[in-house]
C-alpha positions in Angstrom: -33.8 -60.6 -61.6 -33.4 -57.8 -64.0 -32.7 -58.4 -67.8 -30.0 -56.8 -70.0 -31.5 -53.7 -71.8 -32.1 -53.5 -75.5 -29.6 -51.2 -76.8 -29.1 -49.5 -80.1 -25.8 -49.0 -82.0 -22.9 -47.2 -80.3 -24.3 -47.0 -76.8 -22.1 -46.3 -73.9 -22.8 -47.8 -70.5 -20.2 -47.3 -67.7 -19.8 -49.3 -64.7 -22.1 -49.2 -61.6 -25.2 -48.6 -63.7 -28.4 -50.8 -62.8 -31.3 -51.5 -65.1 -34.8 -53.1 -64.3 -36.7 -55.2 -66.7 -37.5 -54.3 -70.1 -35.3 -51.2 -70.6 -34.9 -49.8 -74.2 -31.9 -47.7 -75.1 -31.4 -45.7 -78.5 -28.5 -45.2 -80.6 -25.5 -43.3 -79.5 -26.7 -42.7 -76.0 -24.4 -42.5 -73.0 -25.3 -43.8 -69.4 -22.7 -42.7 -66.7 -21.9 -44.3 -63.6 -24.4 -44.2 -60.9 -27.3 -44.3 -62.8 -30.2 -46.4 -61.6 -33.1 -47.2 -64.1 -36.2 -48.9 -63.4 -38.6 -51.1 -65.3 -40.1 -50.5 -68.7 -38.0 -47.3 -69.2 -37.6 -46.0 -72.8 -34.5 -43.8 -73.5 -34.2 -42.1 -76.9 -31.2 -41.8 -79.1 -28.2 -39.4 -78.4 -29.1 -38.8 -74.6 -26.6 -38.1 -71.9 -27.7 -39.7 -68.6 -25.9 -39.1 -65.2 -23.8 -36.0 -66.0 -21.5 -34.7 -63.1 -22.0 -31.0 -63.1 -19.0 -28.9 -64.0 -18.6 -24.9 -63.9 -15.9 -22.2 -63.0 -15.2 -20.2 -60.1 -17.8 -17.5 -61.1 -20.6 -20.0 -60.6 -22.3 -21.3 -57.6 -20.4 -24.5 -56.2 -23.1 -27.1 -55.7 -22.5 -30.2 -53.5 -24.0 -33.6 -54.3 -25.5 -35.4 -51.6 -25.4 -38.6 -53.6 -23.9 -39.7 -56.9 -26.8 -41.6 -58.4 -29.6 -40.7 -60.9 -32.8 -42.5 -60.4 -35.3 -43.1 -63.2 -38.7 -44.8 -62.1 -40.7 -47.3 -63.9 -42.5 -46.6 -67.1 -40.7 -43.3 -67.6 -39.9 -42.2 -71.2 -36.8 -40.0 -72.5 -37.2 -38.3 -75.9 -33.9 -37.9 -78.1 -30.9 -35.9 -77.0 -32.0 -35.5 -73.3 -29.4 -34.7 -70.8 -29.9 -35.4 -67.1 -27.5 -34.9 -64.2 -26.7 -36.8 -61.0 -28.4 -36.5 -57.6 -31.7 -36.1 -59.3 -34.8 -38.5 -58.9 -37.5 -39.0 -61.5 -40.5 -41.0 -60.5 -42.6 -43.4 -62.4 -44.4 -42.6 -65.4 -42.9 -39.4 -66.4 -42.4 -38.2 -69.9 -39.5 -36.1 -70.8 -39.5 -34.6 -74.3 -36.7 -34.3 -76.9 -33.6 -32.1 -76.2 -34.9 -31.2 -72.6 -32.3 -30.8 -69.8 -32.7 -31.8 -66.0 -29.9 -30.4 -63.8 -28.7 -32.0 -60.5 -30.7 -32.0 -57.1 -34.1 -32.0 -58.8 -37.0 -34.2 -58.0 -39.8 -34.8 -60.4 -43.0 -36.6 -59.3 -45.0 -39.4 -60.9 -47.0 -38.6 -64.1 -45.3 -35.4 -64.9 -44.5 -34.1 -68.5 -41.6 -32.3 -69.1 -41.9 -30.7 -72.8 -39.6 -30.6 -75.7 -36.5 -28.2 -75.1 -37.6 -27.4 -71.5 -35.1 -26.6 -69.1 -35.1 -27.4 -65.2 -32.3 -26.1 -63.3 -30.6 -27.4 -60.2 -32.5 -27.6 -56.7 -35.8 -27.7 -58.1 -38.7 -29.7 -56.8 -41.8 -30.8 -59.2 -44.6 -32.4 -57.9 -47.0 -35.0 -59.5 -48.9 -34.7 -62.6 -47.4 -31.3 -63.6 -47.1 -30.3 -67.3 -44.2 -28.3 -68.3 -44.6 -27.4 -72.0 -42.0 -26.5 -74.8 -39.2 -24.2 -74.4 -40.1 -23.2 -70.7 -37.2 -22.3 -68.4 -37.8 -23.5 -64.8 -35.2 -21.7 -62.9 -33.0 -23.2 -60.1 -34.5 -23.3 -56.4 -38.0 -23.5 -57.6 -40.9 -25.5 -56.2 -43.8 -26.7 -58.3 -46.5 -28.5 -56.4 -48.7 -31.1 -57.8 -50.9 -30.5 -60.9 -49.2 -27.4 -62.1 -49.4 -26.3 -65.6 -46.6 -24.3 -67.3 -47.4 -23.2 -70.9 -44.8 -22.8 -73.8 -41.9 -20.4 -73.2 -42.6 -19.4 -69.7 -39.5 -17.9 -68.0 -38.7 -17.9 -64.2 -35.8 -16.3 -62.4 -34.1 -16.8 -59.0 -31.8 -13.7 -58.6 -33.3 -10.6 -57.7 -30.2 -8.6 -58.5 -28.9 -10.4 -61.4 -25.5 -10.9 -59.7 -25.0 -7.3 -58.8 -24.8 -8.0 -55.1 -25.2 -11.0 -52.6 -28.7 -12.7 -52.6 -30.0 -15.8 -51.4 -31.0 -17.5 -54.7 -34.8 -18.4 -54.4 -37.1 -19.3 -57.5 -40.9 -19.2 -57.6 -43.1 -21.4 -55.4 -46.2 -22.4 -57.5 -48.8 -23.9 -55.2 -51.2 -26.9 -56.1 -53.1 -26.5 -59.5 -51.6 -23.2 -60.7 -51.8 -22.4 -64.3 -49.2 -20.3 -66.2 -50.1 -19.2 -69.8 -47.6 -18.7 -72.7 -44.6 -16.6 -72.4 -45.3 -15.4 -68.8 -42.4 -14.3 -66.6 -42.4 -15.2 -62.9 -39.7 -13.2 -60.9 -37.6 -14.5 -57.9 -39.2 -15.6 -54.6 -42.9 -15.2 -55.9 -45.5 -17.3 -54.5 -48.6 -18.1 -56.5 -51.5 -19.5 -54.4 -53.5 -22.8 -55.1 -55.6 -22.7 -58.0 -54.5 -19.4 -59.4 -54.4 -18.6 -63.3 -51.7 -16.4 -64.6 -52.7 -15.0 -68.2 -50.2 -15.4 -71.2 -47.6 -12.8 -71.4 -47.9 -11.5 -67.8 -45.0 -10.6 -65.5 -45.6 -11.8 -61.9 -43.7 -9.5 -59.6 -45.1 -10.1 -56.3 -47.0 -12.8 -54.3 -50.6 -13.9 -55.6 -53.3 -15.3 -53.6 -55.5 -18.6 -54.0 -58.0 -19.1 -56.7 -57.5 -16.0 -58.8 -57.3 -15.1 -62.4 -54.5 -12.5 -63.0 -52.7 -11.0 -66.3 -51.0 -8.1 -67.4 -47.5 -6.3 -66.8 -47.2 -6.3 -63.9 -49.6 -9.1 -63.3 -53.1 -7.7 -61.6 -56.4 -9.4 -60.6 -59.0 -9.4 -63.4 -62.2 -8.0 -62.1 
């Protein structure tokens, strides 16, 4: 049997929310319907959890396959975190203050999402990844296990920036890829297993495995 969560002041919990044991919720946080929270989860102050996505007619219309949000055991959320419905967060994940996680996202166990990081819709993040402060993970991206994203990294998924029709596709970073501070990864780029991208680089095309690349555009270092 689960126990009631320990809640701070002015917390709002809607109907159809379930909790495991030993859940702690900070002041002024809102837990919206459809949220499923595991055991030993800590949620900071001023968070909004279980958001239904909105938009206007210029934005992509995104169907939700389910109206639930799953937060796994021993996961910790910082203050002012926002997470949308139809997302699954595994156990032992840490999400820093002010981070935003959109709908249709999966995050594997042991992953760290840094402060002010943004993870856009339809993104898959593997186990034991690190996404550092102020990084932008664009929609339709795949990060395999053990990927490291340095601070202020930016990614794109629209090759033509809305000028014409294009099937949106973010980068695919394979296992163990490391991206340095302030690098930019362009749409549909694949970076091979174990490759390192130097800080400030711009990756414009696919890169093979176990390489070290840097520059604008990024090239293999000799």
